[in-house]
C-alpha positions as CSV (number, residue, x, y, z in Angstrom):
1,M,8.1,10.8,44.3
2,D,6.1,13.9,45.2
3,I,5.1,16.7,42.8
4,K,8.0,19.0,43.9
5,G,10.4,16.2,43.1
6,R,8.9,15.6,39.7
7,I,9.0,19.3,38.9
8,L,12.7,19.5,39.8
9,Q,13.4,16.2,37.9
10,S,11.8,17.6,34.8
11,L,13.9,20.8,35.1
12,R,17.3,19.0,35.4
13,P,17.8,18.0,31.7
14,R,16.5,21.3,30.3
15,R,19.3,23.4,28.8
16,D,17.2,26.6,28.9
17,G,16.3,26.0,32.6
18,L,12.6,26.9,31.8
19,L,9.5,25.3,33.2
20,L,6.1,26.1,31.8
21,R,3.0,25.4,33.8
22,L,1.9,23.3,30.8
23,D,4.9,21.1,31.4
24,A,3.8,20.3,35.0
25,K,0.2,19.9,34.2
26,S,0.2,16.1,34.3
27,F,2.0,15.9,37.6
28,G,-1.2,16.4,39.7
29,S,-4.3,18.5,40.1
30,P,-4.1,22.2,39.4
31,S,-4.2,23.1,43.1
32,Q,-1.5,20.5,43.9
33,V,0.8,21.8,41.1
34,S,0.2,25.4,42.3
35,A,1.2,24.5,45.9
36,A,4.3,22.7,44.7
37,L,5.4,25.5,42.5
38,R,4.8,28.1,45.3
39,S,6.8,26.0,47.7
40,L,9.7,25.7,45.3
41,V,9.6,29.4,44.6
42,D,9.5,30.1,48.4
43,G,12.5,27.7,48.9
44,G,14.5,29.5,46.2
45,L,14.8,26.4,44.0
46,I,13.0,28.0,41.1
47,E,12.1,31.6,40.3
48,K,8.8,32.8,38.9
49,L,9.3,34.9,35.8
50,D,5.8,35.5,34.8
51,R,2.4,33.9,35.0
52,G,3.0,30.1,34.3
53,V,6.7,30.6,33.6
54,Y,9.4,29.4,36.0
55,A,13.2,29.0,35.7
56,K,16.2,27.9,37.6
57,P,17.7,30.9,39.4
58,A,21.2,30.3,37.9
59,K,19.7,30.5,34.4
60,V,18.0,33.8,35.2
61,L,21.3,35.2,36.2
62,Q,23.1,33.8,33.2
63,L,20.6,34.6,30.4
64,G,18.5,37.3,31.9
65,K,14.8,37.4,32.6
66,Q,13.8,38.9,29.2
67,A,15.6,36.3,27.1
68,L,14.0,33.5,29.1
69,L,10.5,35.0,28.7
70,E,11.0,35.2,25.0
71,S,12.1,31.6,24.9
72,A,9.1,30.6,27.1
73,N,6.6,32.5,24.8
74,L,8.0,30.7,21.8
75,R,7.8,27.3,23.5
76,A,4.3,27.9,24.8
77,K,3.2,28.9,21.3
78,N,4.6,25.6,19.9
79,L,2.9,23.6,22.6
80,R,-0.4,25.3,21.9
81,D,0.0,24.6,18.2
82,Q,0.7,20.9,18.9
83,I,-2.5,20.7,21.0
84,V,-4.6,22.4,18.3
85,R,-3.2,20.0,15.6
86,R,-3.9,17.0,17.9
87,R,-7.5,18.2,18.4
88,K,-8.1,18.7,14.7
89,R,-6.9,15.2,14.0
90,T,-9.3,13.6,16.5
91,R,-12.2,15.9,15.9
92,L,-15.4,13.8,15.1
93,T,-18.1,14.9,12.8
94,P,-21.6,15.0,14.2
95,T,-22.5,11.9,12.3
96,A,-19.4,10.0,13.5
97,R,-20.3,11.0,17.1
98,Y,-23.9,9.7,16.6
99,V,-22.7,6.4,15.1
100,R,-20.1,5.9,17.8
101,D,-22.6,6.6,20.6
102,L,-25.2,4.3,19.0
103,A,-22.7,1.4,18.6
104,K,-21.7,1.9,22.2
105,S,-25.3,1.9,23.5
106,E,-26.1,-1.2,21.5
107,G,-22.8,-3.0,22.5
108,V,-21.7,-3.4,18.9
109,L,-18.0,-3.6,17.8
110,F,-16.6,-4.0,14.3
111,N,-14.7,-7.3,13.7
112,R,-13.1,-7.7,10.3
113,I,-14.3,-10.9,8.7
114,Y,-13.0,-12.9,5.7
115,A,-15.6,-11.2,3.4
116,D,-14.2,-7.7,4.4
117,R,-10.7,-8.7,3.5
118,W,-11.8,-10.4,0.3
119,A,-13.8,-7.3,-0.8
120,S,-10.9,-5.0,-0.1
121,S,-8.5,-7.2,-2.1
122,V,-10.8,-7.4,-5.1
123,T,-11.4,-3.6,-5.0
124,K,-7.6,-3.0,-5.0
125,L,-7.1,-5.4,-7.8
126,A,-9.7,-3.5,-9.8
127,G,-7.6,-0.4,-9.4
128,D,-9.7,1.4,-6.9
129,E,-8.6,2.7,-3.6
130,V,-10.6,1.7,-0.5
131,K,-10.4,3.9,2.6
132,S,-12.9,3.1,5.2
133,D,-12.7,4.8,8.6
134,S,-13.9,3.6,12.0
135,T,-17.3,5.2,11.5
136,D,-17.8,3.3,8.2
137,D,-16.8,0.1,10.0
138,L,-19.2,0.7,12.9
139,L,-22.0,1.3,10.4
140,V,-21.3,-2.0,8.8
141,A,-21.2,-3.7,12.2
142,L,-24.5,-2.1,13.2
143,T,-26.1,-3.3,10.0
144,R,-24.7,-6.8,10.3
145,S,-26.0,-7.1,13.9
146,G,-29.5,-6.1,12.7
147,K,-29.5,-2.8,14.7
148,M,-29.8,-0.8,11.6
149,T,-31.4,-1.3,8.2
150,P,-29.2,-1.2,5.1
151,K,-31.1,1.9,3.8
152,D,-30.3,3.7,7.1
153,M,-26.7,2.7,6.9
154,V,-26.3,4.1,3.3
155,A,-27.9,7.4,4.4
156,L,-25.6,7.7,7.4
157,V,-22.5,6.8,5.3
158,I,-23.4,9.5,2.8
159,K,-24.0,12.0,5.5
160,H,-20.7,11.1,7.3
161,H,-18.7,11.6,4.1
162,K,-20.4,14.9,3.3
163,D,-19.5,16.0,6.9
164,L,-15.9,14.9,6.4
165,K,-15.6,17.2,3.3
166,R,-16.8,20.2,5.4
167,V,-14.5,19.6,8.3
């Protein structure tokens, strides 16, 4: 299916008849999506309401351009908020980025071994809560493989957890 078909297909189930440019972003490159949208507007299949906002012509007649633009602005704000939340969740601290890149360059991956499971179980039985993230695990793997000294590992773990408190 070409990009125009995918755009029209994504418009079909929408009650509001709105299409934001953000919705069509994954259908192709920016220039391809622009050409497809322009072609659909020229063919009268969709109507351009504003920059990056398109709608079915029947919905424009039914609801009015202003009501559709207000709805589009609200939906665009919600999409931007979702993107920001997703970026915050996946944001790496400088230390985490350094450890990840070091492990990648050394070809080291973390594999949980019996001793890790045992230590976690004993700690839980003692009443403590253990929360190690992927950076902590990579630091352990780098130390186990001999790519890092235990002293360096402890310094990086401390730095990583201080960075986490700031972020």
